[in-house]
C-alpha positions in Angstrom: -19.2 -5.8 21.8 -15.9 -4.6 19.8 -16.3 -1.8 17.9 -14.3 -1.6 14.0 -13.4 2.2 13.2 -12.9 1.8 9.4 -13.3 6.4 9.4 -10.0 8.1 7.6 -9.2 10.9 9.8 -10.7 14.1 7.8 -7.9 15.6 6.8 -7.9 11.8 4.5 -9.8 13.7 2.3 -8.3 13.1 -1.6 -8.4 16.3 -2.2 -7.6 18.7 0.4 -4.7 15.6 1.9 -1.8 17.7 4.2 -0.3 14.6 3.2 2.6 14.1 0.1 2.1 12.1 -2.2 -1.1 11.4 -2.1 -2.6 12.9 -5.0 -0.2 11.3 -7.3 -0.4 8.2 -5.4 -3.8 7.7 -6.1 -3.6 9.2 -10.6 -0.9 6.0 -10.5 -3.7 3.5 -8.5 -5.9 5.1 -11.1 -3.6 4.1 -14.0 -3.1 0.5 -12.9 -6.2 -0.7 -12.6 -8.0 1.7 -15.6 -4.9 -1.2 -18.0 -5.5 -4.3 -15.0 -9.0 -3.6 -16.6 -8.1 -2.8 -20.9 -6.1 -6.1 -20.7 -8.5 -8.6 -19.1 -10.7 -7.2 -21.1 -8.7 -8.0 -24.5 -8.2 -11.0 -22.7 -11.5 -12.5 -22.4 -12.5 -11.2 -25.8 -9.3 -12.6 -27.5 -11.2 -16.5 -25.7 -14.4 -16.1 -26.3 -14.7 -14.3 -29.8 -11.2 -15.3 -31.3 -11.0 -18.4 -29.5 -6.9 -17.4 -29.0 -7.2 -14.9 -25.9 -3.5 -13.7 -26.4 -0.7 -15.2 -24.2 0.2 -11.1 -22.8 -2.4 -9.7 -21.3 -3.2 -12.0 -18.7 0.6 -12.2 -17.2 0.4 -8.4 -17.3 -3.1 -8.1 -16.2 -1.5 -9.9 -12.7 1.9 -7.9 -12.4 -1.1 -4.4 -12.2 -2.5 -6.5 -10.1 0.0 -6.5 -7.4 0.9 -3.4 -8.3 -2.7 -1.7 -7.0 -2.6 -3.6 -3.8 0.3 -2.4 -2.5 0.2 1.4 -3.9 -3.3 1.3 -3.0 -1.8 -0.3 0.4 0.7 2.6 0.7 -2.2 5.4 -0.2 -4.4 3.0 2.1 -1.2 3.8 5.0 -0.8 7.6 3.8 -4.8 8.2 4.9 -4.7 6.1 7.7 -7.6 4.4 6.1 -6.7 0.7 7.3 -9.4 -1.6 9.8 -9.1 -0.6 13.4 -10.1 -2.7 15.8 -9.9 0.3 18.8 -12.3 -0.8 22.1 -9.5 -1.3 23.9 -7.5 1.6 22.9 -9.9 3.3 23.3 -10.1 2.4 27.7 -6.8 4.5 28.1 -6.1 7.9 28.6 -5.7 9.6 26.1 -1.9 9.9 26.9 -1.7 6.0 27.8 -3.8 6.2 23.7 -0.8 8.3 22.1 2.2 6.2 23.2 -0.2 3.1 21.9 -0.2 4.9 18.6 3.4 5.6 19.0 4.0 1.3 19.5 1.8 0.5 16.5 4.0 2.8 14.3 7.1 1.9 15.7 5.7 -2.3 15.1 5.2 -1.3 11.5 8.5 0.9 10.3 10.0 -2.6 11.8 7.6 -5.4 9.8 8.2 -2.9 7.2 11.8 -2.7 7.0 12.0 -6.2 7.7 9.6 -7.3 4.5 11.9 -4.5 2.5 15.5 -6.4 3.9 13.8 -9.9 2.7 12.1 -8.8 -0.5 15.3 -7.0 -1.9 17.0 -10.2 -1.3 14.8 -12.4 -3.4 15.0 -9.8 -6.6 18.6 -10.1 -7.5 17.6 -13.4 -7.8 14.5 -13.7 -10.3 16.9 -10.6 -12.4 17.5 -13.9 -15.4 14.5 -15.0 -15.0 11.8 -14.2 -18.0 7.9 -13.4 -17.5 6.3 -16.4 -18.6 4.4 -14.9 -21.4 6.6 -11.8 -21.8 10.4 -13.0 -22.4 11.5 -9.5 -22.3 11.1 -9.1 -18.4 12.2 -10.1 -15.5 10.9 -11.7 -12.9 11.8 -9.1 -10.8 9.5 -6.3 -12.2 6.8 -8.8 -11.1 8.4 -9.0 -7.3 9.7 -5.4 -7.3 6.4 -4.5 -6.0 6.9 -5.7 -2.2 9.7 -3.8 -2.0 8.5 -0.4 -3.4 4.8 -0.5 -1.9 6.1 -1.1 1.3 8.6 1.5 0.8 6.3 4.3 0.4 4.3 2.7 3.2 7.0 3.2 5.4 7.9 7.0 4.4 4.1 7.6 5.3 4.7 5.3 8.3 7.0 7.9 9.7 5.7 10.5 8.3 2.9 10.2 11.0 4.9 8.7 13.3 6.8 12.1 13.5 3.0 13.6 13.3 2.8 12.5 16.1 5.5 12.4 18.2 5.3 16.5 17.5 1.6 17.0 18.4 2.7 14.9 22.2 5.4 17.7 22.2 2.9 20.1 22.3 1.2 18.5 24.9 -2.1 17.4 22.0 -1.7 13.2 23.6 -5.9 13.3 22.8 -5.6 14.8 19.7 -2.6 13.1 18.5 
């Protein structure tokens, strides 16, 4: 039976995390989530109580949702809290496990660079297309969540890769 490792490392708890910027990401995610709840609450009240829902609340709520998704993903990368199925990995010796994790980090970095590049190509074409309910904002702000979130994930993947390589160099393959 396959085991699923859902636990984050002990050092990744929110209050004692040695990973830089985690606390800021937590605050940004909390603010975006609170803003999303407020905007959608206004939308519901407007729709059912006043029979006139403000159009801007749905669009801003959707934008906040997309940003909280990508910034929250960066937070999960920083904490190393994404789901992992590591049953096959545990069959390897400690050195094999350490090099497999290095490979996983490198593949993640390559994928994130690709996504950042492709999404950055898309942004200029959206710069002059306004959002439907908020014509003073361009669609580029909505889609900018992808390169912003992936850039944050990239920084944390590089950070964790450097820590893993440093610990391997010091001979602690099993601790990595």
